[in-house]
Backbone of each chain as nested JSON, in Angstrom:
{
  "chains": [
    {"id": "A", "residues": [
      {"number": 1, "name": "MET", "atoms": {"N": [80.743, 105.793, 116.883], "CA": [82.255, 105.579, 116.601], "C": [82.896, 105.666, 117.996]}},
      {"number": 2, "name": "THR", "atoms": {"N": [83.657, 104.543, 118.244], "CA": [84.244, 104.449, 119.539], "C": [85.502, 105.269, 119.651]}},
      {"number": 3, "name": "PRO", "atoms": {"N": [85.972, 105.585, 120.875], "CA": [87.188, 106.407, 121.048], "C": [88.435, 105.677, 120.428]}},
      {"number": 4, "name": "GLN", "atoms": {"N": [88.354, 104.171, 120.576], "CA": [89.464, 103.519, 119.87], "C": [89.47, 103.705, 118.392]}},
      {"number": 5, "name": "GLN", "atoms": {"N": [88.236, 103.709, 117.7], "CA": [88.289, 103.945, 116.253], "C": [88.785, 105.362, 115.866]}},
      {"number": 6, "name": "VAL", "atoms": {"N": [88.406, 106.387, 116.781], "CA": [88.767, 107.719, 116.52], "C": [90.318, 107.765, 116.549]}},
      {"number": 7, "name": "VAL", "atoms": {"N": [90.894, 107.134, 117.561], "CA": [92.416, 107.2, 117.672], "C": [92.913, 106.533, 116.428]}},
      {"number": 8, "name": "ILE", "atoms": {"N": [92.422, 105.324, 116.073], "CA": [92.948, 104.726, 114.767], "C": [92.778, 105.589, 113.555]}},
      {"number": 9, "name": "ASP", "atoms": {"N": [91.682, 106.202, 113.479], "CA": [91.534, 107.065, 112.23], "C": [92.379, 108.259, 112.226]}},
      {"number": 10, "name": "VAL", "atoms": {"N": [92.692, 108.767, 113.42], "CA": [93.558, 109.916, 113.574], "C": [94.995, 109.51, 113.208]}},
      {"number": 11, "name": "LEU", "atoms": {"N": [95.426, 108.442, 113.843], "CA": [96.884, 107.917, 113.464], "C": [97.072, 107.627, 111.92]}},
      {"number": 12, "name": "LEU", "atoms": {"N": [96.018, 107.003, 111.311], "CA": [96.093, 106.637, 109.946], "C": [96.095, 107.92, 109.042]}},
      {"number": 13, "name": "GLY", "atoms": {"N": [95.357, 108.76, 109.493], "CA": [95.098, 110.059, 108.683], "C": [96.43, 110.781, 108.724]}},
      {"number": 14, "name": "LEU", "atoms": {"N": [97.013, 110.928, 109.896], "CA": [98.36, 111.499, 110.021], "C": [99.507, 110.904, 109.247]}},
      {"number": 15, "name": "ALA", "atoms": {"N": [99.387, 109.519, 109.188], "CA": [100.389, 108.764, 108.296], "C": [100.187, 109.101, 106.894]}},
      {"number": 16, "name": "ALA", "atoms": {"N": [98.865, 109.101, 106.38], "CA": [98.682, 109.35, 105.019], "C": [99.056, 110.858, 104.742]}},
      {"number": 17, "name": "VAL", "atoms": {"N": [98.869, 111.814, 105.677], "CA": [99.227, 113.184, 105.329], "C": [100.766, 113.38, 105.272]}},
      {"number": 18, "name": "VAL", "atoms": {"N": [101.524, 112.599, 106.166], "CA": [102.955, 112.708, 106.028], "C": [103.36, 112.055, 104.786]}},
      {"number": 19, "name": "ALA", "atoms": {"N": [102.76, 110.906, 104.289], "CA": [103.212, 110.312, 103.091], "C": [102.929, 111.081, 101.945]}},
      {"number": 20, "name": "VAL", "atoms": {"N": [101.775, 111.654, 101.841], "CA": [101.505, 112.557, 100.702], "C": [102.347, 113.764, 100.629]}},
      {"number": 21, "name": "GLY", "atoms": {"N": [102.616, 114.3, 101.874], "CA": [103.468, 115.47, 102.022], "C": [104.839, 115.085, 101.509]}},
      {"number": 22, "name": "SER", "atoms": {"N": [105.418, 113.998, 101.831], "CA": [106.734, 113.631, 101.356], "C": [106.829, 113.448, 99.885]}},
      {"number": 23, "name": "VAL", "atoms": {"N": [105.747, 112.85, 99.271], "CA": [105.702, 112.791, 97.792], "C": [105.576, 114.09, 97.082]}},
      {"number": 24, "name": "VAL", "atoms": {"N": [104.806, 114.996, 97.678], "CA": [104.78, 116.343, 97.201], "C": [106.255, 117.028, 97.212]}},
      {"number": 25, "name": "GLY", "atoms": {"N": [106.947, 116.835, 98.398], "CA": [108.2, 117.374, 98.543], "C": [109.18, 116.742, 97.476]}},
      {"number": 26, "name": "LEU", "atoms": {"N": [109.086, 115.496, 97.275], "CA": [109.89, 114.781, 96.228], "C": [109.682, 115.423, 94.884]}},
      {"number": 27, "name": "ILE", "atoms": {"N": [108.417, 115.594, 94.559], "CA": [108.172, 116.37, 93.234], "C": [108.629, 117.835, 93.15]}},
      {"number": 28, "name": "ALA", "atoms": {"N": [108.497, 118.537, 94.246], "CA": [108.775, 119.958, 94.246], "C": [110.273, 120.318, 94.603]}},
      {"number": 29, "name": "ALA", "atoms": {"N": [111.066, 119.363, 95.183], "CA": [112.323, 119.708, 95.568], "C": [113.292, 120.155, 94.515]}},
      {"number": 30, "name": "ARG", "atoms": {"N": [114.366, 121.168, 94.814], "CA": [115.11, 121.779, 93.786], "C": [116.051, 120.74, 93.139]}},
      {"number": 31, "name": "ASP", "atoms": {"N": [116.875, 119.971, 93.993], "CA": [117.859, 119.018, 93.456], "C": [117.768, 117.795, 94.321]}},
      {"number": 32, "name": "ASP", "atoms": {"N": [118.668, 116.829, 93.925], "CA": [118.493, 115.335, 94.408], "C": [118.836, 115.312, 95.92]}},
      {"number": 33, "name": "LEU", "atoms": {"N": [119.763, 116.012, 96.371], "CA": [119.905, 116.109, 97.81], "C": [118.838, 116.531, 98.588]}},
      {"number": 34, "name": "ASP", "atoms": {"N": [118.119, 117.621, 98.127], "CA": [116.902, 118.068, 98.755], "C": [115.878, 117.133, 98.744]}},
      {"number": 35, "name": "ARG", "atoms": {"N": [115.836, 116.375, 97.688], "CA": [114.705, 115.309, 97.512], "C": [114.979, 114.24, 98.599]}},
      {"number": 36, "name": "LEU", "atoms": {"N": [116.265, 113.864, 98.864], "CA": [116.596, 112.93, 99.794], "C": [116.043, 113.212, 101.139]}},
      {"number": 37, "name": "HIS", "atoms": {"N": [115.925, 114.484, 101.568], "CA": [115.35, 114.853, 102.82], "C": [113.976, 114.286, 103.057]}},
      {"number": 38, "name": "TYR", "atoms": {"N": [113.162, 114.267, 101.95], "CA": [111.82, 113.986, 101.945], "C": [111.614, 112.433, 102.131]}},
      {"number": 39, "name": "LEU", "atoms": {"N": [112.624, 111.647, 102.059], "CA": [112.555, 110.237, 102.292], "C": [112.313, 109.9, 103.924]}},
      {"number": 40, "name": "ALA", "atoms": {"N": [112.951, 110.834, 104.748], "CA": [112.891, 110.64, 106.155], "C": [111.528, 110.496, 106.91]}},
      {"number": 41, "name": "PRO", "atoms": {"N": [110.703, 111.645, 106.537], "CA": [109.338, 111.615, 107.308], "C": [108.471, 110.32, 106.842]}},
      {"number": 42, "name": "VAL", "atoms": {"N": [108.5, 110.031, 105.591], "CA": [107.642, 108.775, 105.237], "C": [108.302, 107.536, 105.614]}},
      {"number": 43, "name": "SER", "atoms": {"N": [109.581, 107.516, 105.961], "CA": [110.285, 106.273, 106.306], "C": [110.319, 106.119, 107.913]}},
      {"number": 44, "name": "VAL", "atoms": {"N": [110.171, 107.233, 108.615], "CA": [110.238, 107.206, 109.979], "C": [108.846, 107.38, 110.668]}},
      {"number": 45, "name": "VAL", "atoms": {"N": [108.21, 108.556, 110.306], "CA": [106.957, 108.978, 111.099], "C": [105.757, 107.952, 110.521]}},
      {"number": 46, "name": "SER", "atoms": {"N": [105.576, 107.811, 109.313], "CA": [104.474, 107.05, 108.742], "C": [104.402, 105.612, 109.386]}},
      {"number": 47, "name": "PRO", "atoms": {"N": [105.491, 104.861, 109.227], "CA": [105.43, 103.468, 109.655], "C": [105.126, 103.339, 111.212]}},
      {"number": 48, "name": "VAL", "atoms": {"N": [105.713, 104.353, 111.916], "CA": [105.448, 104.271, 113.403], "C": [104.041, 104.49, 113.619]}},
      {"number": 49, "name": "LEU", "atoms": {"N": [103.466, 105.471, 112.91], "CA": [101.948, 105.853, 113.134], "C": [101.062, 104.648, 112.636]}},
      {"number": 50, "name": "VAL", "atoms": {"N": [101.399, 103.986, 111.586], "CA": [100.598, 102.855, 111.012], "C": [100.707, 101.678, 112.065]}},
      {"number": 51, "name": "ALA", "atoms": {"N": [102.082, 101.545, 112.57], "CA": [102.075, 100.444, 113.679], "C": [101.327, 100.599, 114.824]}},
      {"number": 52, "name": "ALA", "atoms": {"N": [101.319, 102.051, 115.168], "CA": [100.58, 102.367, 116.454], "C": [99.07, 102.178, 116.214]}},
      {"number": 53, "name": "ALA", "atoms": {"N": [98.606, 102.408, 114.908], "CA": [97.26, 102.153, 114.709], "C": [96.862, 100.669, 114.762]}},
      {"number": 54, "name": "VAL", "atoms": {"N": [97.774, 99.773, 114.175], "CA": [97.459, 98.406, 114.208], "C": [97.61, 97.947, 115.713]}},
      {"number": 55, "name": "VAL", "atoms": {"N": [98.525, 98.452, 116.648], "CA": [98.507, 98.119, 117.993], "C": [97.209, 98.553, 118.661]}},
      {"number": 56, "name": "ALA", "atoms": {"N": [96.719, 99.688, 118.326], "CA": [95.548, 100.2, 119.046], "C": [94.313, 99.296, 118.617]}},
      {"number": 57, "name": "ARG", "atoms": {"N": [94.36, 98.792, 117.35], "CA": [93.21, 97.906, 117.022], "C": [93.356, 96.466, 117.523]}},
      {"number": 58, "name": "GLU", "atoms": {"N": [94.494, 95.954, 117.551], "CA": [94.842, 94.461, 117.754], "C": [95.345, 94.1, 119.142]}},
      {"number": 59, "name": "ALA", "atoms": {"N": [95.903, 95.175, 119.851], "CA": [96.701, 94.997, 121.053], "C": [97.933, 94.226, 120.635]}},
      {"number": 60, "name": "PHE", "atoms": {"N": [98.759, 93.598, 121.555], "CA": [99.914, 93.083, 121.153], "C": [99.865, 91.683, 120.668]}},
      {"number": 61, "name": "ASP", "atoms": {"N": [99.217, 91.39, 119.526], "CA": [99.271, 90.063, 119.004], "C": [100.223, 89.957, 117.996]}},
      {"number": 62, "name": "SER", "atoms": {"N": [100.299, 88.877, 117.211], "CA": [101.326, 88.703, 116.197], "C": [101.255, 89.759, 115.11]}},
      {"number": 63, "name": "ARG", "atoms": {"N": [100.204, 90.195, 114.717], "CA": [100.058, 91.328, 113.745], "C": [100.688, 92.572, 114.034]}},
      {"number": 64, "name": "ALA", "atoms": {"N": [100.264, 92.927, 115.365], "CA": [100.964, 94.165, 115.862], "C": [102.406, 94.107, 115.979]}},
      {"number": 65, "name": "ILE", "atoms": {"N": [102.918, 92.914, 116.401], "CA": [104.392, 92.759, 116.417], "C": [105.031, 92.856, 115.033]}},
      {"number": 66, "name": "LYS", "atoms": {"N": [104.47, 92.274, 114.16], "CA": [104.98, 92.472, 112.807], "C": [104.874, 93.794, 112.224]}},
      {"number": 67, "name": "ALA", "atoms": {"N": [103.824, 94.512, 112.513], "CA": [103.738, 95.974, 112.24], "C": [104.878, 96.775, 112.858]}},
      {"number": 68, "name": "LEU", "atoms": {"N": [105.113, 96.355, 114.126], "CA": [106.218, 97.159, 114.863], "C": [107.456, 96.836, 114.277]}},
      {"number": 69, "name": "LEU", "atoms": {"N": [107.605, 95.57, 113.897], "CA": [108.963, 95.004, 113.316], "C": [109.265, 95.936, 112.002]}},
      {"number": 70, "name": "VAL", "atoms": {"N": [108.17, 96.066, 111.05], "CA": [108.314, 96.789, 109.87], "C": [108.685, 98.217, 110.247]}},
      {"number": 71, "name": "ALA", "atoms": {"N": [108.01, 98.904, 111.322], "CA": [108.366, 100.299, 111.625], "C": [109.755, 100.325, 112.171]}},
      {"number": 72, "name": "ALA", "atoms": {"N": [110.28, 99.427, 112.956], "CA": [111.574, 99.372, 113.506], "C": [112.494, 99.254, 112.36]}},
      {"number": 73, "name": "ALA", "atoms": {"N": [112.247, 98.429, 111.335], "CA": [113.225, 98.175, 110.231], "C": [113.404, 99.5, 109.548]}},
      {"number": 74, "name": "PHE", "atoms": {"N": [112.345, 100.219, 109.259], "CA": [112.417, 101.466, 108.53], "C": [113.128, 102.516, 109.411]}},
      {"number": 75, "name": "VAL", "atoms": {"N": [112.827, 102.615, 110.661], "CA": [113.545, 103.613, 111.472], "C": [115.009, 103.39, 111.597]}},
      {"number": 76, "name": "VAL", "atoms": {"N": [115.307, 102.045, 111.638], "CA": [116.835, 101.762, 111.735], "C": [117.586, 101.869, 110.352]}},
      {"number": 77, "name": "LEU", "atoms": {"N": [116.948, 101.308, 109.291], "CA": [117.558, 101.192, 108.013], "C": [117.635, 102.472, 107.201]}},
      {"number": 78, "name": "ASN", "atoms": {"N": [116.502, 103.353, 107.319], "CA": [116.556, 104.581, 106.47], "C": [117.629, 105.463, 106.628]}},
      {"number": 79, "name": "PRO", "atoms": {"N": [118.141, 105.721, 107.736], "CA": [119.433, 106.549, 107.862], "C": [120.526, 105.977, 107.011]}},
      {"number": 80, "name": "VAL", "atoms": {"N": [120.668, 104.661, 106.993], "CA": [121.802, 104.042, 106.355], "C": [121.515, 104.152, 104.841]}},
      {"number": 81, "name": "LEU", "atoms": {"N": [120.323, 103.91, 104.439], "CA": [120.006, 104.181, 103.004], "C": [120.17, 105.569, 102.517]}},
      {"number": 82, "name": "SER", "atoms": {"N": [119.818, 106.521, 103.418], "CA": [119.907, 108.028, 102.961], "C": [121.359, 108.34, 102.878]}},
      {"number": 83, "name": "GLN", "atoms": {"N": [122.269, 107.885, 103.928], "CA": [123.639, 108.196, 103.727], "C": [124.282, 107.525, 102.648]}},
      {"number": 84, "name": "ALA", "atoms": {"N": [123.93, 106.309, 102.253], "CA": [124.564, 105.681, 101.159], "C": [124.198, 106.346, 99.853]}},
      {"number": 85, "name": "THR", "atoms": {"N": [122.85, 106.804, 99.682], "CA": [122.423, 107.575, 98.614], "C": [123.16, 108.881, 98.426]}},
      {"number": 86, "name": "ALA", "atoms": {"N": [123.196, 109.645, 99.419], "CA": [123.996, 110.883, 99.426], "C": [125.441, 110.716, 99.083]}},
      {"number": 87, "name": "ARG", "atoms": {"N": [126.06, 109.61, 99.628], "CA": [127.474, 109.342, 99.258], "C": [127.57, 109.045, 97.779]}},
      {"number": 88, "name": "ALA", "atoms": {"N": [126.706, 108.236, 97.283], "CA": [126.732, 107.861, 95.849], "C": [126.54, 109.185, 95.014]}},
      {"number": 89, "name": "GLN", "atoms": {"N": [125.662, 110.091, 95.465], "CA": [125.487, 111.308, 94.72], "C": [126.67, 112.006, 94.682]}},
      {"number": 90, "name": "ARG", "atoms": {"N": [127.366, 112.172, 95.776], "CA": [128.673, 112.953, 95.869], "C": [129.783, 112.399, 95.049]}},
      {"number": 91, "name": "VAL", "atoms": {"N": [129.852, 111.06, 95.102], "CA": [130.865, 110.272, 94.356], "C": [130.566, 110.594, 92.855]}},
      {"number": 92, "name": "ARG", "atoms": {"N": [129.405, 110.578, 92.488], "CA": [129.058, 110.757, 90.953], "C": [129.365, 112.183, 90.634]}},
      {"number": 93, "name": "GLU", "atoms": {"N": [129.211, 113.09, 91.461], "CA": [129.433, 114.493, 91.097], "C": [130.876, 114.892, 91.221]}},
      {"number": 94, "name": "ARG", "atoms": {"N": [131.663, 114.427, 92.266], "CA": [132.988, 114.856, 92.483], "C": [133.991, 113.821, 92.279]}},
      {"number": 95, "name": "GLY", "atoms": {"N": [133.68, 112.65, 92.214], "CA": [134.649, 111.473, 92.04], "C": [135.071, 110.916, 93.429]}},
      {"number": 96, "name": "ASP", "atoms": {"N": [134.831, 111.585, 94.537], "CA": [135.224, 111.108, 95.862], "C": [134.26, 111.652, 96.921]}},
      {"number": 97, "name": "TRP", "atoms": {"N": [133.931, 110.856, 97.951], "CA": [133.061, 111.372, 98.901], "C": [133.746, 112.211, 99.974]}},
      {"number": 98, "name": "ARG", "atoms": {"N": [135.13, 112.176, 100.114], "CA": [135.736, 112.982, 101.09], "C": [135.847, 114.459, 100.794]}},
      {"number": 99, "name": "PRO", "atoms": {"N": [135.787, 115.39, 101.918], "CA": [135.629, 116.652, 101.619], "C": [137.047, 117.182, 100.918]}},
      {"number": 100, "name": "THR", "atoms": {"N": [136.877, 118.205, 100.073], "CA": [138.061, 118.71, 99.356], "C": [138.746, 119.654, 100.445]}},
      {"number": 101, "name": "PRO", "atoms": {"N": [140.074, 120.149, 99.986], "CA": [140.699, 120.986, 100.914], "C": [139.957, 122.308, 101.105]}},
      {"number": 102, "name": "ASP", "atoms": {"N": [139.345, 122.705, 100.094], "CA": [138.531, 123.926, 100.096], "C": [137.321, 123.882, 101.144]}},
      {"number": 103, "name": "GLU", "atoms": {"N": [136.662, 122.696, 101.072], "CA": [135.569, 122.482, 102.004], "C": [136.066, 122.315, 103.445]}},
      {"number": 104, "name": "ARG", "atoms": {"N": [137.328, 121.895, 103.627], "CA": [137.814, 121.794, 104.997], "C": [138.031, 123.103, 105.775]}},
      {"number": 105, "name": "LYS", "atoms": {"N": [138.246, 124.08, 104.843], "CA": [138.536, 125.437, 105.5], "C": [137.405, 125.955, 106.23]}}
    ]},
    {"id": "B", "residues": [
      {"number": 1, "name": "MET", "atoms": {"N": [90.81, 103.053, 102.589], "CA": [90.892, 104.39, 102.299], "C": [92.355, 104.998, 102.19]}},
      {"number": 2, "name": "VAL", "atoms": {"N": [92.976, 104.769, 103.499], "CA": [94.342, 105.223, 103.638], "C": [95.263, 104.457, 102.662]}},
      {"number": 3, "name": "ALA", "atoms": {"N": [94.967, 103.086, 102.491], "CA": [95.818, 102.316, 101.654], "C": [95.667, 102.932, 100.134]}},
      {"number": 4, "name": "ALA", "atoms": {"N": [94.518, 103.248, 99.754], "CA": [94.21, 103.839, 98.466], "C": [95.049, 105.055, 98.294]}},
      {"number": 5, "name": "VAL", "atoms": {"N": [95.097, 105.949, 99.345], "CA": [95.827, 107.221, 99.32], "C": [97.421, 106.895, 99.134]}},
      {"number": 6, "name": "LEU", "atoms": {"N": [97.71, 105.921, 99.87], "CA": [99.14, 105.492, 99.742], "C": [99.467, 104.91, 98.265]}},
      {"number": 7, "name": "LEU", "atoms": {"N": [98.505, 104.217, 97.771], "CA": [98.846, 103.642, 96.409], "C": [98.777, 104.796, 95.383]}},
      {"number": 8, "name": "ALA", "atoms": {"N": [97.879, 105.798, 95.57], "CA": [97.942, 106.886, 94.69], "C": [99.347, 107.578, 94.773]}},
      {"number": 9, "name": "ALA", "atoms": {"N": [99.757, 107.834, 96.045], "CA": [101.048, 108.359, 96.186], "C": [102.189, 107.676, 95.445]}},
      {"number": 10, "name": "PHE", "atoms": {"N": [102.046, 106.278, 95.603], "CA": [102.92, 105.368, 95.025], "C": [102.966, 105.691, 93.493]}},
      {"number": 11, "name": "LEU", "atoms": {"N": [101.751, 105.772, 92.859], "CA": [101.666, 106.12, 91.395], "C": [102.518, 107.374, 91.039]}},
      {"number": 12, "name": "ALA", "atoms": {"N": [102.402, 108.471, 91.93], "CA": [103.076, 109.591, 91.738], "C": [104.576, 109.286, 91.853]}},
      {"number": 13, "name": "THR", "atoms": {"N": [105.022, 108.605, 92.803], "CA": [106.46, 108.246, 92.709], "C": [106.779, 107.397, 91.501]}},
      {"number": 14, "name": "GLY", "atoms": {"N": [105.981, 106.753, 90.901], "CA": [106.259, 106.013, 89.687], "C": [106.455, 106.881, 88.54]}},
      {"number": 15, "name": "ILE", "atoms": {"N": [105.722, 107.968, 88.495], "CA": [105.826, 109.021, 87.455], "C": [107.19, 109.763, 87.69]}},
      {"number": 16, "name": "VAL", "atoms": {"N": [107.547, 110.049, 88.922], "CA": [108.833, 110.692, 89.181], "C": [110.045, 109.887, 88.777]}},
      {"number": 17, "name": "ALA", "atoms": {"N": [109.794, 108.565, 89.021], "CA": [110.876, 107.537, 88.74], "C": [110.969, 107.308, 87.168]}},
      {"number": 18, "name": "SER", "atoms": {"N": [110.032, 107.677, 86.444], "CA": [110.065, 107.451, 84.991], "C": [110.722, 108.31, 84.174]}},
      {"number": 19, "name": "HIS", "atoms": {"N": [111.209, 109.502, 84.798], "CA": [111.985, 110.528, 84.05], "C": [112.783, 111.404, 84.938]}},
      {"number": 20, "name": "GLY", "atoms": {"N": [113.771, 112.035, 84.332], "CA": [114.721, 112.813, 85.092], "C": [115.996, 112.174, 85.393]}},
      {"number": 21, "name": "SER", "atoms": {"N": [116.847, 112.828, 86.396], "CA": [118.19, 112.228, 86.48], "C": [118.109, 110.893, 87.241]}},
      {"number": 22, "name": "ILE", "atoms": {"N": [119.177, 110.113, 87.136], "CA": [119.157, 108.796, 87.703], "C": [119.064, 108.724, 89.289]}},
      {"number": 23, "name": "MET", "atoms": {"N": [119.616, 109.778, 89.889], "CA": [119.532, 109.772, 91.37], "C": [118.182, 110.094, 91.768]}},
      {"number": 24, "name": "ARG", "atoms": {"N": [117.494, 110.953, 90.979], "CA": [116.062, 111.357, 91.321], "C": [115.178, 110.04, 91.152]}},
      {"number": 25, "name": "ARG", "atoms": {"N": [115.609, 109.186, 90.151], "CA": [114.787, 107.923, 89.948], "C": [114.942, 107.042, 91.203]}},
      {"number": 26, "name": "VAL", "atoms": {"N": [116.257, 106.956, 91.627], "CA": [116.505, 106.042, 92.709], "C": [115.793, 106.481, 93.917]}},
      {"number": 27, "name": "ILE", "atoms": {"N": [115.799, 107.861, 94.278], "CA": [115.257, 108.347, 95.38], "C": [113.669, 108.063, 95.397]}},
      {"number": 28, "name": "ALA", "atoms": {"N": [113.042, 108.244, 94.169], "CA": [111.67, 107.961, 93.922], "C": [111.449, 106.471, 94.221]}},
      {"number": 29, "name": "LEU", "atoms": {"N": [112.337, 105.6, 93.759], "CA": [112.214, 104.13, 93.911], "C": [112.242, 103.728, 95.517]}},
      {"number": 30, "name": "GLU", "atoms": {"N": [113.188, 104.427, 96.173], "CA": [113.297, 104.215, 97.597], "C": [111.958, 104.533, 98.34]}},
      {"number": 31, "name": "LEU", "atoms": {"N": [111.32, 105.758, 98.022], "CA": [110.192, 106.282, 98.617], "C": [109.041, 105.294, 98.254]}},
      {"number": 32, "name": "GLY", "atoms": {"N": [108.962, 104.891, 96.978], "CA": [107.962, 103.913, 96.532], "C": [108.001, 102.568, 97.333]}},
      {"number": 33, "name": "GLY", "atoms": {"N": [109.154, 102.031, 97.703], "CA": [109.292, 100.898, 98.447], "C": [108.637, 101.047, 99.877]}},
      {"number": 34, "name": "VAL", "atoms": {"N": [108.818, 102.216, 100.316], "CA": [108.25, 102.479, 101.763], "C": [106.73, 102.524, 101.678]}},
      {"number": 35, "name": "LEU", "atoms": {"N": [106.17, 103.24, 100.629], "CA": [104.794, 103.342, 100.501], "C": [104.084, 102.084, 100.15]}},
      {"number": 36, "name": "THR", "atoms": {"N": [104.717, 101.277, 99.396], "CA": [104.189, 99.905, 99.093], "C": [104.11, 99.147, 100.307]}},
      {"number": 37, "name": "THR", "atoms": {"N": [105.208, 99.154, 101.129], "CA": [105.164, 98.247, 102.413], "C": [104.029, 98.771, 103.356]}},
      {"number": 38, "name": "LEU", "atoms": {"N": [103.931, 100.009, 103.467], "CA": [102.874, 100.569, 104.399], "C": [101.415, 100.19, 103.813]}},
      {"number": 39, "name": "ALA", "atoms": {"N": [101.283, 100.277, 102.529], "CA": [99.899, 99.933, 101.841], "C": [99.744, 98.384, 102.064]}},
      {"number": 40, "name": "LEU", "atoms": {"N": [100.744, 97.598, 101.901], "CA": [100.509, 96.134, 102.331], "C": [100.091, 95.856, 103.636]}},
      {"number": 41, "name": "LEU", "atoms": {"N": [100.804, 96.592, 104.537], "CA": [100.422, 96.566, 106.056], "C": [98.823, 96.802, 106.246]}},
      {"number": 42, "name": "LEU", "atoms": {"N": [98.499, 97.886, 105.716], "CA": [97.141, 98.371, 105.894], "C": [96.257, 97.397, 105.163]}},
      {"number": 43, "name": "LEU", "atoms": {"N": [96.552, 96.877, 103.929], "CA": [95.657, 95.989, 103.198], "C": [95.497, 94.614, 104.017]}},
      {"number": 44, "name": "ALA", "atoms": {"N": [96.67, 94.226, 104.573], "CA": [96.655, 92.927, 105.467], "C": [95.671, 93.088, 106.599]}},
      {"number": 45, "name": "GLU", "atoms": {"N": [95.795, 94.28, 107.335], "CA": [94.811, 94.59, 108.411], "C": [93.369, 94.729, 107.887]}},
      {"number": 46, "name": "GLY", "atoms": {"N": [93.26, 95.47, 106.719], "CA": [91.77, 95.629, 106.274], "C": [91.215, 94.248, 105.81]}},
      {"number": 47, "name": "PHE", "atoms": {"N": [91.947, 93.544, 105.162], "CA": [91.412, 92.279, 104.607], "C": [91.427, 91.008, 105.597]}},
      {"number": 48, "name": "ASP", "atoms": {"N": [92.082, 91.327, 106.744], "CA": [92.108, 90.481, 107.868], "C": [92.94, 89.189, 107.475]}},
      {"number": 49, "name": "ARG", "atoms": {"N": [94.085, 89.434, 106.87], "CA": [94.991, 88.257, 106.333], "C": [96.359, 88.387, 107.041]}},
      {"number": 50, "name": "ASP", "atoms": {"N": [96.6, 87.441, 107.954], "CA": [97.879, 87.367, 108.689], "C": [99.094, 87.23, 107.749]}},
      {"number": 51, "name": "VAL", "atoms": {"N": [98.833, 86.337, 106.641], "CA": [100.084, 86.135, 105.742], "C": [100.563, 87.322, 105.082]}},
      {"number": 52, "name": "TYR", "atoms": {"N": [99.756, 88.287, 104.78], "CA": [100.165, 89.559, 104.143], "C": [101.051, 90.376, 105.063]}},
      {"number": 53, "name": "PHE", "atoms": {"N": [100.902, 90.25, 106.334], "CA": [101.893, 90.87, 107.317], "C": [103.288, 90.484, 106.969]}},
      {"number": 54, "name": "ASP", "atoms": {"N": [103.439, 89.099, 106.822], "CA": [104.755, 88.519, 106.526], "C": [105.309, 89.164, 105.333]}},
      {"number": 55, "name": "LEU", "atoms": {"N": [104.484, 89.358, 104.223], "CA": [104.878, 89.954, 103.002], "C": [105.466, 91.359, 103.244]}},
      {"number": 56, "name": "ALA", "atoms": {"N": [104.71, 92.029, 104.094], "CA": [105.199, 93.467, 104.483], "C": [106.542, 93.516, 105.008]}},
      {"number": 57, "name": "VAL", "atoms": {"N": [106.671, 92.484, 106.093], "CA": [108.019, 92.451, 106.793], "C": [109.193, 92.126, 105.751]}},
      {"number": 58, "name": "VAL", "atoms": {"N": [108.751, 91.069, 104.973], "CA": [109.974, 90.8, 103.868], "C": [110.231, 91.845, 102.91]}},
      {"number": 59, "name": "LEU", "atoms": {"N": [109.096, 92.516, 102.402], "CA": [109.26, 93.73, 101.514], "C": [110.09, 94.884, 102.119]}},
      {"number": 60, "name": "ALA", "atoms": {"N": [109.976, 95.103, 103.441], "CA": [110.662, 96.135, 104.159], "C": [112.073, 95.874, 103.998]}},
      {"number": 61, "name": "ALA", "atoms": {"N": [112.505, 94.544, 104.305], "CA": [113.913, 94.207, 104.245], "C": [114.375, 94.17, 102.876]}},
      {"number": 62, "name": "MET", "atoms": {"N": [113.651, 93.605, 101.883], "CA": [114.146, 93.452, 100.585], "C": [114.187, 94.791, 99.862]}},
      {"number": 63, "name": "SER", "atoms": {"N": [113.217, 95.633, 100.152], "CA": [113.332, 96.999, 99.589], "C": [114.592, 97.756, 99.944]}},
      {"number": 64, "name": "PHE", "atoms": {"N": [114.957, 97.618, 101.244], "CA": [116.209, 98.268, 101.713], "C": [117.472, 97.617, 100.951]}},
      {"number": 65, "name": "ALA", "atoms": {"N": [117.495, 96.387, 100.877], "CA": [118.622, 95.629, 100.336], "C": [118.799, 96.0, 98.853]}},
      {"number": 66, "name": "SER", "atoms": {"N": [117.585, 95.968, 98.035], "CA": [117.583, 96.34, 96.71], "C": [118.019, 97.708, 96.455]}},
      {"number": 67, "name": "SER", "atoms": {"N": [117.551, 98.685, 97.22], "CA": [117.901, 99.963, 97.055], "C": [119.355, 100.165, 97.312]}},
      {"number": 68, "name": "LEU", "atoms": {"N": [119.928, 99.502, 98.354], "CA": [121.354, 99.649, 98.596], "C": [122.278, 99.194, 97.48]}},
      {"number": 69, "name": "VAL", "atoms": {"N": [121.751, 98.018, 96.805], "CA": [122.417, 97.494, 95.656], "C": [122.495, 98.508, 94.584]}},
      {"number": 70, "name": "PHE", "atoms": {"N": [121.353, 99.083, 94.195], "CA": [121.275, 100.117, 93.137], "C": [122.296, 101.158, 93.51]}},
      {"number": 71, "name": "VAL", "atoms": {"N": [122.148, 101.842, 94.752], "CA": [123.068, 102.803, 95.129], "C": [124.492, 102.382, 94.916]}},
      {"number": 72, "name": "ARG", "atoms": {"N": [124.888, 101.275, 95.336], "CA": [126.335, 100.851, 95.199], "C": [126.67, 100.827, 93.744]}},
      {"number": 73, "name": "PHE", "atoms": {"N": [125.774, 100.344, 92.879], "CA": [126.164, 100.292, 91.426], "C": [126.179, 101.677, 90.942]}},
      {"number": 74, "name": "LEU", "atoms": {"N": [125.366, 102.61, 91.273], "CA": [125.463, 103.951, 90.813], "C": [126.723, 104.611, 91.342]}},
      {"number": 75, "name": "GLU", "atoms": {"N": [127.197, 104.299, 92.383], "CA": [128.442, 104.92, 93.016], "C": [129.6, 104.326, 92.236]}},
      {"number": 76, "name": "ARG", "atoms": {"N": [129.664, 103.163, 91.934], "CA": [130.895, 102.509, 91.304], "C": [130.896, 102.363, 89.771]}},
      {"number": 77, "name": "TRP", "atoms": {"N": [129.869, 101.816, 89.214], "CA": [129.943, 101.459, 87.977], "C": [129.027, 102.154, 86.92]}},
      {"number": 78, "name": "LEU", "atoms": {"N": [127.973, 102.717, 87.334], "CA": [127.045, 103.21, 86.294], "C": [127.28, 104.798, 86.133]}}
    ]}
  ]
}
């Protein structure tokens, strides 16, 4: 086994552990806002690790660039989606996303 | 191997998405979209198919857009 293969295996193993951990967190979390937190590791860490593994295997060819593009898309778009989901949850619960006077105190 | 693990995790998100509150289902759907995209990336690399990488890029963008549409509907109308 070459050092390159070891690096790829470690990166992919970490990506799988993070993804499985996020799914376990999704199942075990107490409420929906807690569940939303487990979206971040699998959307930010795992795609970067997978893209790094593809780069380690292929160098910077078209495949590696596409993998990096996917990772960049998740890193940029996941916070937007999490914020929109949390906002929708709050609107459904309270009718408005803005803080109430009690919450401002 | 890792793609199989991700697909197994995707099945677990499918089970979560099949019952419970509607927000829980949407969050499971969002997580499932990420897992599917990563599995596609790994399968494309494993099977040595360039075109599958394009599929993963498109799925990354479309899963974000579809989740955002779901969330906006949940906020306003459902």
